[in-house]
N, CA, C and O atoms as CSV, one atom per row, in Angstrom:
chain,resi,resn,atom,element,x,y,z
A,1,MET,N,N,23.701,-25.888,-4.001
A,1,MET,CA,C,24.152,-24.765,-3.207
A,1,MET,C,C,25.646,-24.930,-2.972
A,1,MET,O,O,26.118,-26.010,-2.618
A,2,ASN,N,N,26.382,-23.844,-3.175
A,2,ASN,CA,C,27.810,-23.876,-2.887
A,2,ASN,C,C,28.075,-23.117,-1.584
A,2,ASN,O,O,27.145,-22.598,-0.967
A,3,THR,N,N,29.333,-23.052,-1.171
A,3,THR,CA,C,29.655,-22.443,0.128
A,3,THR,C,C,29.389,-20.944,0.139
A,3,THR,O,O,29.031,-20.382,1.174
A,4,LYS,N,N,29.563,-20.297,-1.008
A,4,LYS,CA,C,29.285,-18.857,-1.069
A,4,LYS,C,C,27.787,-18.597,-0.874
A,4,LYS,O,O,27.405,-17.699,-0.124
A,5,GLN,N,N,26.950,-19.373,-1.543
A,5,GLN,CA,C,25.505,-19.242,-1.364
A,5,GLN,C,C,25.098,-19.608,0.064
A,5,GLN,O,O,24.191,-18.995,0.628
A,6,PHE,N,N,25.768,-20.609,0.652
A,6,PHE,CA,C,25.479,-21.003,2.023
A,6,PHE,C,C,25.827,-19.874,2.996
A,6,PHE,O,O,25.085,-19.620,3.945
A,7,ALA,N,N,26.948,-19.202,2.761
A,7,ALA,CA,C,27.341,-18.080,3.625
A,7,ALA,C,C,26.319,-16.952,3.527
A,7,ALA,O,O,25.973,-16.336,4.536
A,8,ARG,N,N,25.838,-16.681,2.319
A,8,ARG,CA,C,24.802,-15.640,2.164
A,8,ARG,C,C,23.510,-16.052,2.857
A,8,ARG,O,O,22.847,-15.215,3.470
A,9,ALA,N,N,23.143,-17.328,2.770
A,9,ALA,CA,C,21.931,-17.815,3.441
A,9,ALA,C,C,22.086,-17.723,4.951
A,9,ALA,O,O,21.125,-17.410,5.654
A,10,LEU,N,N,23.299,-17.996,5.462
A,10,LEU,CA,C,23.546,-17.833,6.904
A,10,LEU,C,C,23.362,-16.380,7.323
A,10,LEU,O,O,22.770,-16.102,8.366
A,11,ASP,N,N,23.867,-15.456,6.515
A,11,ASP,CA,C,23.691,-14.033,6.829
A,11,ASP,C,C,22.224,-13.625,6.760
A,11,ASP,O,O,21.753,-12.820,7.564
A,12,ARG,N,N,21.521,-14.180,5.807
A,12,ARG,CA,C,20.133,-13.788,5.584
A,12,ARG,C,C,19.191,-14.400,6.626
A,12,ARG,O,O,18.309,-13.708,7.134
A,13,HIS,N,N,19.365,-15.686,6.952
A,13,HIS,CA,C,18.408,-16.401,7.795
A,13,HIS,C,C,18.914,-16.707,9.199
A,13,HIS,O,O,18.118,-17.063,10.068
A,14,GLY,N,N,20.201,-16.580,9.441
A,14,GLY,CA,C,20.739,-16.910,10.750
A,14,GLY,C,C,21.195,-18.356,10.815
A,14,GLY,O,O,20.928,-19.139,9.903
A,15,PRO,N,N,21.890,-18.716,11.906
A,15,PRO,CA,C,22.465,-20.061,11.980
A,15,PRO,C,C,21.472,-21.153,12.388
A,15,PRO,O,O,21.785,-22.335,12.250
A,16,VAL,N,N,20.297,-20.794,12.880
A,16,VAL,CA,C,19.306,-21.807,13.259
A,16,VAL,C,C,18.543,-22.188,11.998
A,16,VAL,O,O,17.725,-21.417,11.497
A,17,MET,N,N,18.821,-23.379,11.496
A,17,MET,CA,C,18.295,-23.769,10.195
A,17,MET,C,C,16.825,-24.152,10.245
A,17,MET,O,O,16.219,-24.357,9.194
A,18,ALA,N,N,16.228,-24.255,11.428
A,18,ALA,CA,C,14.801,-24.589,11.517
A,18,ALA,C,C,13.948,-23.456,10.952
A,18,ALA,O,O,12.826,-23.697,10.506
A,19,GLY,N,N,14.456,-22.235,10.961
A,19,GLY,CA,C,13.707,-21.103,10.435
A,19,GLY,C,C,13.943,-20.817,8.966
A,19,GLY,O,O,13.380,-19.866,8.425
A,20,TRP,N,N,14.749,-21.607,8.324
A,20,TRP,CA,C,15.059,-21.404,6.907
A,20,TRP,C,C,13.915,-21.916,6.043
A,20,TRP,O,O,13.148,-22.774,6.480
A,21,PRO,N,N,13.788,-21.400,4.819
A,21,PRO,CA,C,12.826,-21.990,3.876
A,21,PRO,C,C,13.200,-23.435,3.563
A,21,PRO,O,O,14.376,-23.796,3.576
A,22,GLU,N,N,12.203,-24.248,3.284
A,22,GLU,CA,C,12.405,-25.691,3.126
A,22,GLU,C,C,13.410,-26.032,2.022
A,22,GLU,O,O,14.241,-26.922,2.202
A,23,THR,N,N,13.343,-25.343,0.898
A,23,THR,CA,C,14.245,-25.681,-0.212
A,23,THR,C,C,15.690,-25.344,0.144
A,23,THR,O,O,16.598,-26.122,-0.149
A,24,GLU,N,N,15.909,-24.189,0.773
A,24,GLU,CA,C,17.275,-23.816,1.155
A,24,GLU,C,C,17.778,-24.716,2.276
A,24,GLU,O,O,18.960,-25.055,2.316
A,25,ARG,N,N,16.887,-25.105,3.188
A,25,ARG,CA,C,17.301,-25.980,4.285
A,25,ARG,C,C,17.764,-27.330,3.751
A,25,ARG,O,O,18.764,-27.873,4.220
A,26,ALA,N,N,17.043,-27.873,2.774
A,26,ALA,CA,C,17.420,-29.172,2.198
A,26,ALA,C,C,18.752,-29.062,1.458
A,26,ALA,O,O,19.605,-29.941,1.578
A,27,ALA,N,N,18.930,-27.989,0.698
A,27,ALA,CA,C,20.191,-27.817,-0.029
A,27,ALA,C,C,21.349,-27.599,0.942
A,27,ALA,O,O,22.457,-28.080,0.705
A,28,ALA,N,N,21.096,-26.871,2.040
A,28,ALA,CA,C,22.152,-26.633,3.025
A,28,ALA,C,C,22.518,-27.926,3.745
A,28,ALA,O,O,23.692,-28.162,4.027
A,29,ALA,N,N,21.536,-28.758,4.044
A,29,ALA,CA,C,21.824,-30.039,4.704
A,29,ALA,C,C,22.687,-30.926,3.807
A,29,ALA,O,O,23.602,-31.596,4.286
A,30,THR,N,N,22.396,-30.929,2.521
A,30,THR,CA,C,23.206,-31.706,1.578
A,30,THR,C,C,24.633,-31.170,1.533
A,30,THR,O,O,25.594,-31.939,1.511
A,31,LEU,N,N,24.762,-29.834,1.519
A,31,LEU,CA,C,26.089,-29.229,1.485
A,31,LEU,C,C,26.851,-29.501,2.784
A,31,LEU,O,O,28.046,-29.794,2.747
A,32,LEU,N,N,26.174,-29.408,3.923
A,32,LEU,CA,C,26.836,-29.649,5.212
A,32,LEU,C,C,27.330,-31.088,5.331
A,32,LEU,O,O,28.353,-31.345,5.966
A,33,ALA,N,N,26.608,-32.021,4.722
A,33,ALA,CA,C,27.027,-33.431,4.792
A,33,ALA,C,C,28.338,-33.665,4.049
A,33,ALA,O,O,29.093,-34.575,4.390
A,34,GLY,N,N,28.611,-32.843,3.031
A,34,GLY,CA,C,29.804,-33.117,2.233
A,34,GLY,C,C,30.884,-32.062,2.287
A,34,GLY,O,O,31.915,-32.229,1.635
A,35,SER,N,N,30.703,-30.965,3.043
A,35,SER,CA,C,31.690,-29.892,3.007
A,35,SER,C,C,32.118,-29.501,4.417
A,35,SER,O,O,31.307,-29.076,5.240
A,36,ALA,N,N,33.399,-29.655,4.669
A,36,ALA,CA,C,33.937,-29.250,5.972
A,36,ALA,C,C,33.949,-27.724,6.083
A,36,ALA,O,O,33.779,-27.184,7.176
A,37,GLU,N,N,34.148,-27.028,4.963
A,37,GLU,CA,C,34.155,-25.559,4.975
A,37,GLU,C,C,32.774,-25.025,5.376
A,37,GLU,O,O,32.680,-24.064,6.140
A,38,ALA,N,N,31.700,-25.645,4.860
A,38,ALA,CA,C,30.344,-25.222,5.207
A,38,ALA,C,C,30.067,-25.485,6.682
A,38,ALA,O,O,29.427,-24.671,7.348
A,39,ARG,N,N,30.553,-26.638,7.207
A,39,ARG,CA,C,30.374,-26.923,8.638
A,39,ARG,C,C,31.121,-25.907,9.488
A,39,ARG,O,O,30.642,-25.520,10.554
A,40,GLY,N,N,32.279,-25.477,9.033
A,40,GLY,CA,C,33.036,-24.452,9.755
A,40,GLY,C,C,32.306,-23.110,9.748
A,40,GLY,O,O,32.276,-22.414,10.763
A,41,LEU,N,N,31.721,-22.747,8.612
A,41,LEU,CA,C,30.931,-21.515,8.546
A,41,LEU,C,C,29.748,-21.563,9.499
A,41,LEU,O,O,29.437,-20.574,10.163
A,42,LEU,N,N,29.081,-22.728,9.565
A,42,LEU,CA,C,27.939,-22.869,10.460
A,42,LEU,C,C,28.377,-22.778,11.918
A,42,LEU,O,O,27.708,-22.137,12.728
A,43,GLN,N,N,29.501,-23.419,12.257
A,43,GLN,CA,C,29.996,-23.362,13.643
A,43,GLN,C,C,30.375,-21.934,14.031
A,43,GLN,O,O,30.109,-21.505,15.154
A,44,ALA,N,N,30.992,-21.199,13.110
A,44,ALA,CA,C,31.350,-19.805,13.391
A,44,ALA,C,C,30.107,-18.945,13.581
A,44,ALA,O,O,30.073,-18.080,14.456
A,45,ALA,N,N,29.092,-19.180,12.765
A,45,ALA,CA,C,27.855,-18.419,12.892
A,45,ALA,C,C,27.138,-18.752,14.191
A,45,ALA,O,O,26.587,-17.862,14.840
A,46,LEU,N,N,27.139,-20.032,14.581
A,46,LEU,CA,C,26.526,-20.416,15.854
A,46,LEU,C,C,27.261,-19.803,17.036
A,46,LEU,O,O,26.632,-19.366,17.999
A,47,ALA,N,N,28.598,-19.769,16.968
A,47,ALA,CA,C,29.384,-19.169,18.057
A,47,ALA,C,C,29.112,-17.671,18.159
A,47,ALA,O,O,28.962,-17.141,19.260
A,48,LEU,N,N,29.049,-16.992,17.025
A,48,LEU,CA,C,28.754,-15.563,17.030
A,48,LEU,C,C,27.356,-15.297,17.589
A,48,LEU,O,O,27.167,-14.370,18.377
A,49,ASP,N,N,26.389,-16.100,17.185
A,49,ASP,CA,C,25.028,-15.941,17.680
A,49,ASP,C,C,24.963,-16.159,19.193
A,49,ASP,O,O,24.290,-15.410,19.902
A,50,ALA,N,N,25.664,-17.185,19.686
A,50,ALA,CA,C,25.672,-17.448,21.123
A,50,ALA,C,C,26.339,-16.302,21.881
A,50,ALA,O,O,25.872,-15.920,22.954
A,51,ARG,N,N,27.423,-15.749,21.337
A,51,ARG,CA,C,28.115,-14.625,21.976
A,51,ARG,C,C,27.217,-13.393,22.028
A,51,ARG,O,O,27.174,-12.691,23.038
A,52,LEU,N,N,26.510,-13.137,20.947
A,52,LEU,CA,C,25.601,-11.988,20.917
A,52,LEU,C,C,24.455,-12.160,21.912
A,52,LEU,O,O,24.080,-11.212,22.602
A,53,ARG,N,N,23.905,-13.361,21.984
A,53,ARG,CA,C,22.811,-13.601,22.927
A,53,ARG,C,C,23.298,-13.524,24.369
A,53,ARG,O,O,22.561,-13.069,25.245
A,54,ARG,N,N,24.518,-13.958,24.625
A,54,ARG,CA,C,25.047,-13.930,25.990
A,54,ARG,C,C,25.294,-12.502,26.448
A,54,ARG,O,O,25.082,-12.174,27.616
A,55,ASP,N,N,25.747,-11.643,25.523
A,55,ASP,CA,C,26.095,-10.279,25.903
A,55,ASP,C,C,24.883,-9.351,25.991
A,55,ASP,O,O,24.984,-8.263,26.558
A,56,LEU,N,N,23.754,-9.759,25.447
A,56,LEU,CA,C,22.565,-8.920,25.537
A,56,LEU,C,C,21.955,-9.026,26.932
A,56,LEU,O,O,21.866,-10.123,27.484
A,57,PRO,N,N,21.535,-7.900,27.506
A,57,PRO,CA,C,20.884,-7.991,28.819
A,57,PRO,C,C,19.520,-8.656,28.694
A,57,PRO,O,O,18.750,-8.345,27.785
A,58,GLN,N,N,19.229,-9.564,29.600
A,58,GLN,CA,C,17.956,-10.264,29.588
A,58,GLN,C,C,16.978,-9.523,30.508
A,58,GLN,O,O,17.330,-9.205,31.644
A,59,PRO,N,N,15.767,-9.248,30.040
A,59,PRO,CA,C,14.808,-8.540,30.886
A,59,PRO,C,C,14.311,-9.427,32.013
A,59,PRO,O,O,14.257,-10.651,31.898
A,60,ASP,N,N,13.949,-8.769,33.103
A,60,ASP,CA,C,13.409,-9.480,34.254
A,60,ASP,C,C,12.012,-9.986,33.904
A,60,ASP,O,O,11.195,-9.226,33.383
A,61,ALA,N,N,11.734,-11.239,34.178
A,61,ALA,CA,C,10.442,-11.832,33.826
A,61,ALA,C,C,9.300,-11.123,34.539
A,61,ALA,O,O,8.224,-10.952,33.966
A,62,ALA,N,N,9.524,-10.707,35.789
A,62,ALA,CA,C,8.475,-10.007,36.534
A,62,ALA,C,C,8.183,-8.640,35.914
A,62,ALA,O,O,7.032,-8.204,35.873
A,63,ALA,N,N,9.237,-7.962,35.429
A,63,ALA,CA,C,9.033,-6.656,34.798
A,63,ALA,C,C,8.250,-6.807,33.493
A,63,ALA,O,O,7.392,-5.981,33.180
A,64,VAL,N,N,8.544,-7.851,32.742
A,64,VAL,CA,C,7.813,-8.095,31.499
A,64,VAL,C,C,6.349,-8.401,31.809
A,64,VAL,O,O,5.455,-7.931,31.105
A,65,ALA,N,N,6.099,-9.183,32.856
A,65,ALA,CA,C,4.715,-9.512,33.231
A,65,ALA,C,C,3.968,-8.259,33.676
A,65,ALA,O,O,2.798,-8.083,33.339
A,66,ARG,N,N,4.642,-7.381,34.437
A,66,ARG,CA,C,3.996,-6.121,34.855
A,66,ARG,C,C,3.674,-5.249,33.654
A,66,ARG,O,O,2.600,-4.651,33.587
A,67,LEU,N,N,4.589,-5.172,32.717
A,67,LEU,CA,C,4.361,-4.381,31.513
A,67,LEU,C,C,3.181,-4.928,30.708
A,67,LEU,O,O,2.337,-4.155,30.254
A,68,GLN,N,N,3.111,-6.228,30.529
A,68,GLN,CA,C,2.004,-6.826,29.791
A,68,GLN,C,C,0.675,-6.605,30.514
A,68,GLN,O,O,-0.337,-6.331,29.869
A,69,ALA,N,N,0.664,-6.720,31.840
A,69,ALA,CA,C,-0.570,-6.503,32.600
A,69,ALA,C,C,-1.020,-5.048,32.504
A,69,ALA,O,O,-2.215,-4.776,32.384
A,70,GLY,N,N,-0.065,-4.104,32.556
A,70,GLY,CA,C,-0.416,-2.691,32.425
A,70,GLY,C,C,-1.011,-2.373,31.061
A,70,GLY,O,O,-1.977,-1.616,30.963
A,71,ILE,N,N,-0.447,-2.939,30.029
A,71,ILE,CA,C,-0.974,-2.718,28.672
A,71,ILE,C,C,-2.370,-3.321,28.556
A,71,ILE,O,O,-3.255,-2.709,27.958
A,72,ALA,N,N,-2.580,-4.504,29.114
A,72,ALA,CA,C,-3.898,-5.139,29.060
A,72,ALA,C,C,-4.932,-4.294,29.805
A,72,ALA,O,O,-6.070,-4.173,29.351
A,73,ARG,N,N,-4.546,-3.706,30.949
A,73,ARG,CA,C,-5.480,-2.833,31.696
A,73,ARG,C,C,-5.842,-1.603,30.884
A,73,ARG,O,O,-7.009,-1.213,30.834
A,74,ARG,N,N,-4.861,-0.993,30.253
A,74,ARG,CA,C,-5.141,0.203,29.439
A,74,ARG,C,C,-6.057,-0.122,28.263
A,74,ARG,O,O,-6.950,0.657,27.929
A,75,ILE,N,N,-5.834,-1.254,27.650
A,75,ILE,CA,C,-6.689,-1.653,26.536
A,75,ILE,C,C,-8.109,-1.902,27.033
A,75,ILE,O,O,-9.074,-1.513,26.375
A,76,ALA,N,N,-8.241,-2.549,28.192
A,76,ALA,CA,C,-9.572,-2.843,28.733
A,76,ALA,C,C,-10.307,-1.565,29.120
A,76,ALA,O,O,-11.530,-1.505,28.991
A,77,ARG,N,N,-9.590,-0.535,29.596
A,77,ARG,CA,C,-10.231,0.718,30.013
A,77,ARG,C,C,-10.479,1.682,28.872
A,77,ARG,O,O,-11.227,2.646,29.038
A,78,ALA,N,N,-9.885,1.455,27.741
A,78,ALA,CA,C,-10.036,2.384,26.614
A,78,ALA,C,C,-11.475,2.364,26.118
A,78,ALA,O,O,-12.064,1.295,25.958
A,79,PRO,N,N,-12.045,3.546,25.873
A,79,PRO,CA,C,-13.431,3.567,25.388
A,79,PRO,C,C,-13.507,3.071,23.945
A,79,PRO,O,O,-12.593,3.260,23.142
A,80,LEU,N,N,-14.610,2.445,23.662
A,80,LEU,CA,C,-14.825,1.984,22.290
A,80,LEU,C,C,-15.197,3.173,21.424
A,80,LEU,O,O,-15.837,4.105,21.911
A,81,PRO,N,N,-14.824,3.168,20.184
A,81,PRO,CA,C,-15.210,4.279,19.310
A,81,PRO,C,C,-16.725,4.272,19.104
A,81,PRO,O,O,-17.352,3.217,19.006
A,82,SER,N,N,-17.284,5.459,19.041
A,82,SER,CA,C,-18.735,5.544,18.829
A,82,SER,C,C,-19.051,5.182,17.386
A,82,SER,O,O,-18.262,5.458,16.482
A,83,PRO,N,N,-20.201,4.566,17.175
A,83,PRO,CA,C,-20.552,4.209,15.800
A,83,PRO,C,C,-20.784,5.472,14.983
A,83,PRO,O,O,-21.239,6.478,15.527
A,84,PRO,N,N,-20.487,5.442,13.721
A,84,PRO,CA,C,-20.645,6.643,12.899
A,84,PRO,C,C,-22.116,7.021,12.760
A,84,PRO,O,O,-22.996,6.160,12.722
A,85,GLY,N,N,-22.357,8.309,12.685
A,85,GLY,CA,C,-23.710,8.814,12.510
A,85,GLY,C,C,-24.187,8.623,11.078
A,85,GLY,O,O,-23.489,8.017,10.265
A,86,PRO,N,N,-25.370,9.136,10.767
A,86,PRO,CA,C,-25.911,8.917,9.416
A,86,PRO,C,C,-25.133,9.655,8.325
A,86,PRO,O,O,-25.006,9.143,7.213
A,87,LEU,N,N,-24.609,10.854,8.624
A,87,LEU,CA,C,-23.886,11.594,7.590
A,87,LEU,C,C,-22.584,10.894,7.180
A,87,LEU,O,O,-22.336,10.749,5.983
A,88,PRO,N,N,-21.742,10.456,8.125
A,88,PRO,CA,C,-20.534,9.732,7.689
A,88,PRO,C,C,-20.851,8.442,6.931
A,88,PRO,O,O,-20.135,8.074,6.000
A,89,ARG,N,N,-21.925,7.757,7.334
A,89,ARG,CA,C,-22.295,6.542,6.606
A,89,ARG,C,C,-22.740,6.871,5.184
A,89,ARG,O,O,-22.392,6.160,4.240
A,90,LEU,N,N,-23.524,7.970,5.029
A,90,LEU,CA,C,-23.968,8.381,3.699
A,90,LEU,C,C,-22.780,8.779,2.830
A,90,LEU,O,O,-22.713,8.418,1.654
A,91,LEU,N,N,-21.829,9.534,3.422
A,91,LEU,CA,C,-20.643,9.928,2.658
A,91,LEU,C,C,-19.812,8.714,2.259
A,91,LEU,O,O,-19.245,8.678,1.167
A,92,ALA,N,N,-19.739,7.725,3.139
A,92,ALA,CA,C,-18.994,6.507,2.815
A,92,ALA,C,C,-19.671,5.744,1.671
A,92,ALA,O,O,-18.997,5.143,0.834
A,93,LEU,N,N,-21.014,5.772,1.640
A,93,LEU,CA,C,-21.723,5.108,0.542
A,93,LEU,C,C,-21.553,5.848,-0.777
A,93,LEU,O,O,-21.506,5.225,-1.837
A,94,LEU,N,N,-21.461,7.187,-0.718
A,94,LEU,CA,C,-21.337,7.981,-1.937
A,94,LEU,C,C,-19.899,8.115,-2.431
A,94,LEU,O,O,-19.681,8.578,-3.550
A,95,ARG,N,N,-18.930,7.727,-1.637
A,95,ARG,CA,C,-17.528,7.890,-2.014
A,95,ARG,C,C,-17.173,7.224,-3.349
A,95,ARG,O,O,-16.414,7.817,-4.116
A,96,PRO,N,N,-17.674,6.034,-3.666
A,96,PRO,CA,C,-17.348,5.462,-4.982
A,96,PRO,C,C,-17.940,6.246,-6.148
A,96,PRO,O,O,-17.456,6.134,-7.274
A,97,ALA,N,N,-18.992,7.047,-5.891
A,97,ALA,CA,C,-19.610,7.816,-6.974
A,97,ALA,C,C,-18.766,9.021,-7.364
A,97,ALA,O,O,-18.966,9.589,-8.438
A,98,ALA,N,N,-17.843,9.414,-6.527
A,98,ALA,CA,C,-17.027,10.598,-6.801
A,98,ALA,C,C,-15.552,10.244,-6.747
A,98,ALA,O,O,-14.857,10.677,-5.827
A,99,PRO,N,N,-15.046,9.463,-7.710
A,99,PRO,CA,C,-13.644,9.061,-7.637
A,99,PRO,C,C,-12.682,10.226,-7.788
A,99,PRO,O,O,-11.564,10.163,-7.275
A,100,ALA,N,N,-13.086,11.299,-8.484
A,100,ALA,CA,C,-12.180,12.436,-8.666
A,100,ALA,C,C,-12.323,13.443,-7.532
A,100,ALA,O,O,-11.587,14.429,-7.497
A,101,GLY,N,N,-13.237,13.223,-6.617
A,101,GLY,CA,C,-13.420,14.136,-5.493
A,101,GLY,C,C,-14.783,14.797,-5.550
A,101,GLY,O,O,-15.469,14.780,-6.572
A,102,TRP,N,N,-15.147,15.373,-4.433
A,102,TRP,CA,C,-16.462,15.997,-4.316
A,102,TRP,C,C,-16.559,17.253,-5.165
A,102,TRP,O,O,-17.647,17.584,-5.636
A,103,GLY,N,N,-15.473,17.953,-5.371
A,103,GLY,CA,C,-15.502,19.154,-6.210
A,103,GLY,C,C,-15.877,18.820,-7.644
A,103,GLY,O,O,-16.645,19.546,-8.275
A,104,ALA,N,N,-15.337,17.725,-8.159
A,104,ALA,CA,C,-15.657,17.313,-9.525
A,104,ALA,C,C,-17.122,16.912,-9.630
A,104,ALA,O,O,-17.779,17.225,-10.624
A,105,LEU,N,N,-17.644,16.221,-8.613
A,105,LEU,CA,C,-19.049,15.821,-8.630
A,105,LEU,C,C,-19.951,17.049,-8.564
A,105,LEU,O,O,-20.963,17.102,-9.263
A,106,ALA,N,N,-19.605,18.036,-7.738
A,106,ALA,CA,C,-20.399,19.261,-7.641
A,106,ALA,C,C,-20.350,20.040,-8.957
A,106,ALA,O,O,-21.361,20.603,-9.376
A,107,THR,N,N,-19.200,20.079,-9.605
A,107,THR,CA,C,-19.075,20.774,-10.883
A,107,THR,C,C,-19.929,20.104,-11.948
A,107,THR,O,O,-20.604,20.787,-12.719
A,108,MET,N,N,-19.909,18.785,-12.001
A,108,MET,CA,C,-20.731,18.067,-12.980
A,108,MET,C,C,-22.209,18.313,-12.723
A,108,MET,O,O,-22.968,18.517,-13.670
A,109,ALA,N,N,-22.638,18.299,-11.456
A,109,ALA,CA,C,-24.047,18.536,-11.140
A,109,ALA,C,C,-24.450,19.957,-11.526
A,109,ALA,O,O,-25.545,20.162,-12.050
A,110,THR,N,N,-23.583,20.941,-11.277
A,110,THR,CA,C,-23.877,22.328,-11.633
A,110,THR,C,C,-23.997,22.482,-13.140
A,110,THR,O,O,-24.918,23.147,-13.613
A,111,CYS,N,N,-23.099,21.890,-13.901
A,111,CYS,CA,C,-23.167,21.972,-15.368
A,111,CYS,C,C,-24.435,21.300,-15.895
A,111,CYS,O,O,-25.074,21.817,-16.811
A,112,ALA,N,N,-24.797,20.173,-15.333
A,112,ALA,CA,C,-26.010,19.484,-15.774
A,112,ALA,C,C,-27.238,20.337,-15.489
A,112,ALA,O,O,-28.130,20.428,-16.333
A,113,LEU,N,N,-27.303,20.961,-14.319
A,113,LEU,CA,C,-28.430,21.825,-13.980
A,113,LEU,C,C,-28.479,23.039,-14.903
A,113,LEU,O,O,-29.554,23.422,-15.367
A,114,TRP,N,N,-27.333,23.641,-15.171
A,114,TRP,CA,C,-27.274,24.824,-16.029
A,114,TRP,C,C,-27.732,24.483,-17.449
A,114,TRP,O,O,-28.496,25.234,-18.055
A,115,LEU,N,N,-27.266,23.357,-17.972
A,115,LEU,CA,C,-27.656,22.973,-19.328
A,115,LEU,C,C,-29.127,22.602,-19.417
A,115,LEU,O,O,-29.767,22.844,-20.440
A,116,SER,N,N,-29.668,22.018,-18.359
A,116,SER,CA,C,-31.076,21.612,-18.421
A,116,SER,C,C,-32.022,22.789,-18.242
A,116,SER,O,O,-33.148,22.736,-18.736
A,117,LEU,N,N,-31.607,23.857,-17.550
A,117,LEU,CA,C,-32.480,25.000,-17.306
A,117,LEU,C,C,-32.289,26.140,-18.306
A,117,LEU,O,O,-33.111,27.055,-18.332
A,118,SER,N,N,-31.269,26.123,-19.106
A,118,SER,CA,C,-31.051,27.214,-20.056
A,118,SER,C,C,-32.049,27.088,-21.213
A,118,SER,O,O,-32.362,25.979,-21.645
A,119,PRO,N,N,-32.550,28.237,-21.717
A,119,PRO,CA,C,-33.532,28.167,-22.809
A,119,PRO,C,C,-32.871,27.665,-24.086
A,119,PRO,O,O,-31.679,27.881,-24.304
A,120,PRO,N,N,-33.640,27.006,-24.911
A,120,PRO,CA,C,-33.063,26.511,-26.169
A,120,PRO,C,C,-32.728,27.673,-27.095
A,120,PRO,O,O,-33.454,28.667,-27.135
A,121,ARG,N,N,-31.668,27.557,-27.814
A,121,ARG,CA,C,-31.248,28.605,-28.751
A,121,ARG,C,C,-32.042,28.494,-30.039
A,121,ARG,O,O,-32.520,27.427,-30.423
A,122,ALA,N,N,-32.160,29.638,-30.684
A,122,ALA,CA,C,-32.805,29.643,-32.006
A,122,ALA,C,C,-31.868,28.945,-32.986
A,122,ALA,O,O,-30.727,28.615,-32.661
A,123,ALA,N,N,-32.373,28.734,-34.174
A,123,ALA,CA,C,-31.548,28.084,-35.182
A,123,ALA,C,C,-30.313,28.932,-35.426
A,123,ALA,O,O,-30.404,30.158,-35.473
A,124,PRO,N,N,-29.187,28.312,-35.577
A,124,PRO,CA,C,-27.958,29.088,-35.760
A,124,PRO,C,C,-28.007,29.886,-37.059
A,124,PRO,O,O,-28.573,29.453,-38.064
A,125,GLU,N,N,-27.409,31.039,-37.003
A,125,GLU,CA,C,-27.354,31.891,-38.198
A,125,GLU,C,C,-26.441,31.263,-39.231
A,125,GLU,O,O,-25.531,30.491,-38.929
A,126,ASP,N,N,-26.735,31.640,-40.471
A,126,ASP,CA,C,-25.877,31.196,-41.554
A,126,ASP,C,C,-24.625,32.056,-41.519
A,126,ASP,O,O,-24.735,33.272,-41.671
A,127,PRO,N,N,-23.446,31.491,-41.327
A,127,PRO,CA,C,-22.249,32.319,-41.221
A,127,PRO,C,C,-21.914,33.033,-42.524
A,127,PRO,O,O,-21.173,34.016,-42.511
A,128,PHE,N,N,-22.440,32.564,-43.638
A,128,PHE,CA,C,-22.158,33.211,-44.929
A,128,PHE,C,C,-23.277,34.166,-45.352
A,128,PHE,O,O,-23.264,34.661,-46.480
A,129,GLY,N,N,-24.242,34.434,-44.469
A,129,GLY,CA,C,-25.361,35.316,-44.778
A,129,GLY,C,C,-24.936,36.706,-45.222
A,129,GLY,O,O,-25.434,37.161,-46.252
A,130,PRO,N,N,-24.047,37.421,-44.520
A,130,PRO,CA,C,-23.644,38.752,-44.970
A,130,PRO,C,C,-22.928,38.732,-46.312
A,130,PRO,O,O,-22.952,39.729,-47.035
A,131,LEU,N,N,-22.316,37.660,-46.647
A,131,LEU,CA,C,-21.603,37.595,-47.923
A,131,LEU,C,C,-22.558,37.490,-49.107
A,131,LEU,O,O,-22.186,37.838,-50.227
A,132,GLN,N,N,-23.758,37.027,-48.884
A,132,GLN,CA,C,-24.707,36.850,-49.988
A,132,GLN,C,C,-25.247,38.182,-50.509
A,132,GLN,O,O,-25.771,38.234,-51.621
A,133,THR,N,N,-25.130,39.253,-49.734
A,133,THR,CA,C,-25.626,40.560,-50.187
A,133,THR,C,C,-24.589,41.323,-50.962
A,133,THR,O,O,-24.914,42.360,-51.539
A,134,LEU,N,N,-23.382,40.874,-51.005
A,134,LEU,CA,C,-22.337,41.565,-51.738
A,134,LEU,C,C,-22.509,41.320,-53.244
A,134,LEU,O,O,-22.787,40.195,-53.660
A,135,PRO,N,N,-22.345,42.363,-54.053
A,135,PRO,CA,C,-22.443,42.153,-55.492
A,135,PRO,C,C,-21.211,41.406,-55.985
A,135,PRO,O,O,-20.079,41.770,-55.665
A,136,LEU,N,N,-21.431,40.423,-56.720
A,136,LEU,CA,C,-20.338,39.651,-57.297
A,136,LEU,C,C,-20.342,39.857,-58.802
A,136,LEU,O,O,-21.346,40.276,-59.377
A,137,ALA,N,N,-19.251,39.569,-59.417
A,137,ALA,CA,C,-19.130,39.770,-60.870
A,137,ALA,C,C,-20.147,38.941,-61.614
A,137,ALA,O,O,-20.613,39.348,-62.678
A,138,GLY,N,N,-20.499,37.806,-61.090
A,138,GLY,CA,C,-21.452,36.948,-61.760
A,138,GLY,C,C,-22.864,37.494,-61.710
A,138,GLY,O,O,-23.694,37.096,-62.527
A,139,ASP,N,N,-23.174,38.397,-60.777
A,139,ASP,CA,C,-24.526,38.922,-60.623
A,139,ASP,C,C,-24.821,40.002,-61.674
A,139,ASP,O,O,-25.992,40.269,-61.945
A,140,LEU,N,N,-23.816,40.622,-62.267
A,140,LEU,CA,C,-24.035,41.698,-63.214
A,140,LEU,C,C,-24.551,41.176,-64.549
A,140,LEU,O,O,-25.182,41.942,-65.276
A,141,PHE,N,N,-24.340,40.026,-64.883
A,141,PHE,CA,C,-24.705,39.524,-66.203
A,141,PHE,C,C,-26.039,38.911,-66.178
A,141,PHE,O,O,-26.517,38.430,-67.206
């Protein structure tokens, strides 16, 4: 790791190296041991982080506790969802059978019913039948 990569890692992960990935943390520790420039970058990042944390307003601990207690009460009072009835359960079971949607399944069922109930057709006509009655030159001899 060089100082440019270290600066990018500082921007990406922050100056607290305990939260860094293990491989980057080990490479950064090696770089910090031998580079004064890297130590300066880390000190600048730590100072900026401390300044940002100092300037942010800190919430009152009692207000946070009241907020958490109110949320817990609302969750405890919320009604549980009713279990699904038989129709939603049946539809959930049939959902894999109709990947293209219920309209496609209904269309396929209608076509299958229509084909199974239609009467069988007679043997197809010979498409050249009318041509056989025409006199041809070969028929005269």
